[in-house]
N, C-alpha and C positions, 0 to 999 in steps of 0.2 A: 479531192481535198490538196486546192492549191494556196500556196498565200506568199503578200510579195514579206517574207523574213525578214526586215535587213536587207542582208544583201545578199537573201539567200531566192532565191525561188519553192517559191513553200506553195503549199495547196491545200485554200481548204473548205469543205463539202458542202458549201452551199451554196443556189447559186444569189444567193440574195451576195453577196460578196461581190460579183462586179461592179455595184455599188457602193461597195463599204473597203478596193484596193486590196479583193484578193478574190479565187475564181470558188463556183461553188463545186460540189460532188453527189454522184450519185452510184448507184450498187452496180458496178464495175461485173460485166461479165455476170449477173444474179440468171435465174426464174422465176417467173409470175408465184405473185399469193397473192389472197386476198385477206379484211381487214379479223374474218372471223377467222383469221391461223394466230391475229397478232389488235388484237383487240386492243391489249395498252397505249398505241402507235398514234401521234398526233402529225398531223402538215404544221407547219405555221407558213404561211402566205402573210407576204411583203407587198406593201402597196409603196414602193421608194423615192415614186416624184407626186405624192402630197393626189393623190388626180381618184385614186378612189375604185384605183382598176388595184383589188389585190390577186399576189400567184405565189403559191407552195414555192417555198423558201431556203428555207431548215424543216427541222423533222422533234422531237421529239417524243414523249412516253405520260400518260397518266401517274400521278402520284399521290393526288388526292381527287376530290371529286370538283375543286377548285385551282388545284395546279397543274400545273405541265416541270417536267423536269427536260431541259439543253444545255447547249452549249453559252456558253457566252462574247465568240469571236460573230453571233449572229449580229447581238441589237450593237456594232461601233458605229460611228463618228462614217462618214461615206466623204470625202472633200470630193468626189467628184458631184452629190447632188449638195450637199453642203446641211442631206440633216446627220442628225443624235438618233438611229433607229432604236436605243433602249425605249425611246417616247414610247406606251402603247398606242396611239394611234394609227401609226404607224401598219400595225398587227390584228389578225386572226387568226388564228383557231376555229379549224377542218377536225371535225373526230368523227368515225362511226365508219368512212367509207372506203375503200379498196385503192377508188383512183381521186386522185391531186384538184381534176376540172369540176365536180359535180358529183353529188352525193356528200349524203352526212348533212353531219349538222353543225353550222357557225356558229361561231360566240369570239365575240369583241373581247379584246386585253384590257383590264386591270389598271398592271402591278408590274411593269420590269425589271425583278432584281438581278443581278448579276454580280460575278461576284468582285471584292470591292480591291481583290492583288489583283484582281486578274492580269496577265506579260498582255500582251497584243501580234510583239515580238515572237516572242520563242511559245506563244498559248498556252502556261502557266500554270492550273485554276480560272478554267477553262468547263467556268459551266453556271446555271444561273434557271432560277426557277421561273414564271408569268402565274398571274394572277388574271386564270378566268373572271368577266364577269356578273355569271347567272352560271349555277353548275350544271354539271355534267350527266346524266341523270341513267346509270349503266346496265346496257341487258349483252347479249348475244357481239354486239359489232363494238363498245365501250366499254373497256376493263381498267380493275386499275393495275395501276404495274405491280411485282414487288421489285425493290434495289433489293443490290447485294450489300449482308452485314456486314459494319464496318469495320475493319481492319483481314473482311477476307483476300485471302488472292489467289491468281490461277493457277497450275498449275506450267511447265512447258510445255505444249502440245494441245491442250484445252482448247475440244471440237466448243466453238463459238456460232451460231447465225446471226450474218448484221442482215438486216429489214429497211428498206425509204425505198424515196422515188425519185432515185441520181438520177444520174445518164450511164446507160446501158453498156452505149463503147465511148470510144475517147473519142472526142470529135462530132459525137451526137445529139441528140436531140434526150429528154429527162423520161421517163418512164412514165405512164399516164395509171400508169397499173401499178399497187405495191408489189417492189422484185424485194427475195431470201437468195444469200449468197450467202455461204459453206469457206467460214476463217477456224487461222489456231492460232493457240499465241506463240508469241513466239520470243527468246531469247532475248530478255532486257539492258543482258552490257555486251550483243552484238549487238543487238537493235541502238542503242547507242554509240558506239565503233561507226557506226554503220553514217549513226546519222550528222554524227559530227563530224568526220567527214569532207561536207556543210555546211557549216557553219550553228547545226541543230541542236537544240539539247535539252536529250529523255531523261523526265526526271523522275522518282519514286507515286510520281499525280495519274502516272501516264499504265495504261494499256499500248503494249500494239502486238501488232495481233496482221494475217494474211495467209499469200500462199508462200513460199516462196520452192515448189518447186513450180508451176508457172507466171505467164504472166496470166493480167488482164481479171482478175478476180481482185474485185478494189472497192471500196467507196475512192465514192468521187464523185461532183459537180452536181449536189442539191441533195444532197447526205447530210449535211452538217447537220451536231444533232440531233441524229438520231440515234438509234438503241442496237446498242452488237449484247448480244439473250445466252447465257451459259445456262444450259438442262431448266430454261424458261425465265430465267433472273435478271434483269435487267442487269449486265457488268460492265458495261464501261458504253458511253456515249461520241459522236465519233465529232475529231477537234481537226486531225492537218498529217500531209504526208508527202512527199513527191513526189508528182506525179500521179496520173491514175494508177494503177493496176500493175507497181514497178515494184517486181522481188525483188529488188536487192534491194530496196526502202516502205519496210510493210507498215500500213495507215496507223496513228495511233489518234487513239484513244482513251478521255476523260478514264482514267479511276475512278467512275461509281465512288467503292466501297472510302477508301482513302477521302471523300466528301462526307460522311452520313451525316454529323452533326454540324457542319453547317448545311443541309439541307432542309434537318427537322428549323436547326432559327429562321431560314428563310421561311419557312412552310409557315412555321408559331408567330414571326410580326408582320407577318405581308396576308392579312386570312379571309 
């Protein structure tokens, strides 16, 4: 998940950011899983050139029968294409499929709501809610997620699960089948010091998680907006990092518990 963050080469976890001044990310070092195991996960498909050609670019989680929770950096203006991807016409949502290229159910997007104070350079307030045009019908492969309660904090070394369709190896292709990887939360102060060395800021609205014992397990291109789970609860959303799978720089995730009030208000305002 690498992004051009001012003068720093940062990485964002979506392949859509190829068109939005950044790069995209997938589950690096993951292993295959199925939508039956993670039925709350949704694919966000982008048509970057407005030609009716949609492919998976970001991810998100189902939070109501009409709403998807994701990250704001997926929906920004691209200087390369000249398009503003906050326009819902550029997006489709696929739910109920383990595969990024087929199956499940496709939904048009009615509204894209990004946090009004999102900072595209430092990725603070990196959160968004999508409203689909027609409601989801829940079943074995499509379910509503449980998100972290307001103010919830994860302990150091909490075991988390990252799920997505991002690349599985550096320089490789995105996975067609849903992937999962095991990560651990990292000390926030240590994470902040490491990112400070490259000019980035880690705030209280973020979670750092990774594998500091080994390289190669991380979110990567195509994973942006997707969830990390703690005991089945959505604790974070894939936001950014510095190169994929670098154990010195853990992945950075939007802390869902920090934004519960914002999420509730977004759902109430946009139905």
